[in-house]
Residue, then its C-alpha position, 0 to 999 in steps of 0.5 A: x500500500x502506497x502511503x502519502x502522508x502521516x499524522x498523529x490523531x486521537x481516534x475515538x473508539x467504542x460507541x462514539x467511534x462506531x457512530x462517527x464512522x457511520x456518520x462520516x461514511x468512513x471507518x478510519x480504523x478498519x479502512x472500510x465504508x460502513x453502512x450509511x446512517x440515516x438521520x432525519x432533519x438535516x439541512x442537506x444530504x449527509x453525504x454533502x455535509x460530511x464530504x470534506x471530513x470523510x477522507x480523514x475519518x472521525x478524529x482529532x488532529x494532534x500533529x497535522x498530516x505531513x510528508x515524510x522527510x527524505x532522510x526518514x523511514x516509516x519504520x523509524x516513525x512507527x518506532x518513535x510513535x510507540x516510544x512517545x506514547x509509552x512516555x505520555x500520561x493519559x489526559x483528561x478534559x471536560x465533557x465533549x460538546x457540540x461546537x460551531x467554531x471555525x465554520x464547521x461542526x465539531x465536538x470540543x471538550x470543556x475545561x480543564x484543557x491544560x493536559x490535552x493542550x500540552x499533549x498536542x504541543x509535545x506531539x508537534x515538537x516530537x514528530x517535527x523531525x519526521x516532517x518534510x519541509x512545506x513547499x512554497x505552494x503548500x504555504x501559499x495554499x495555507x495562507x489563503x485562509x487569511x492567517x494572523x501574523x502569529x499563525x503565519x509564524x507557526x506555519x513557517x516554523x511547524x508547517x501548520x498554523x493551528x498549533x501551540x497557542x493557536x491549537x483548539x482540540x476538536x473532533x470534526x463532524x462536518x465540512x463548512x456549514x453556516x449557523x442555521x445548518x449547524x443548529x439543525x445538524x446539532x439538533x438532529x445528532x444530539x439524541x443519538x450522540x449525547x448519551x455516548x459522550x462521557x464526562x470527563x473526556x479522557x485520552x488514553x491512546x493515540x493513533x498514527x494515521x496514514x494517507x493512502x494513494x486514494x486520499x483516504x486516511x487509515x490507522x497505521x498504529x495505535x498505542x496506549x499512553x502508559x506513563 
């Protein structure tokens, strides 16, 4: 299997993961397309609402997708990922809740967020030596999002603008939707999803994800946080 890019994700398991796979139409763990979910009351067809998010599967990004540096091998990345997870403690935050921040619908945890943000920061730093430097074309594409000076600095340093102080943990549910659509989707999903959201929200494992040649992401390795 030809792999194009790699990323460090949190991928929900259990009932939340199963729900997300059917909602998005892609199971990132099994690398399969599950049976389609029928949800009433959506403003547009589910396939359209979830198109932008489908290729990634249900996840939260901790280290954004990156091409492997020319002097690095996949086996080294896998080994470093396992070692990294063994040295990290599980982190806890408040309950996941629906959010329309950033123009798309997602699940975001409520405070406390310090441990989660620190874990994300360590992911960015620890795996950056494996990242191939962004090309001028890639930087220009990112800058179309009207980045702030701080975000542009982060883009140049880390290859992604929404890290460190700009990081906001989120589990993506849709592509871009307006306020009215976000409210309708939230109301449609809440009855099924709310009972599955635990309080507190705990991350006790991470996933090393990889992008296939067809653009779909799959999980290459999972590892528990053991420290």
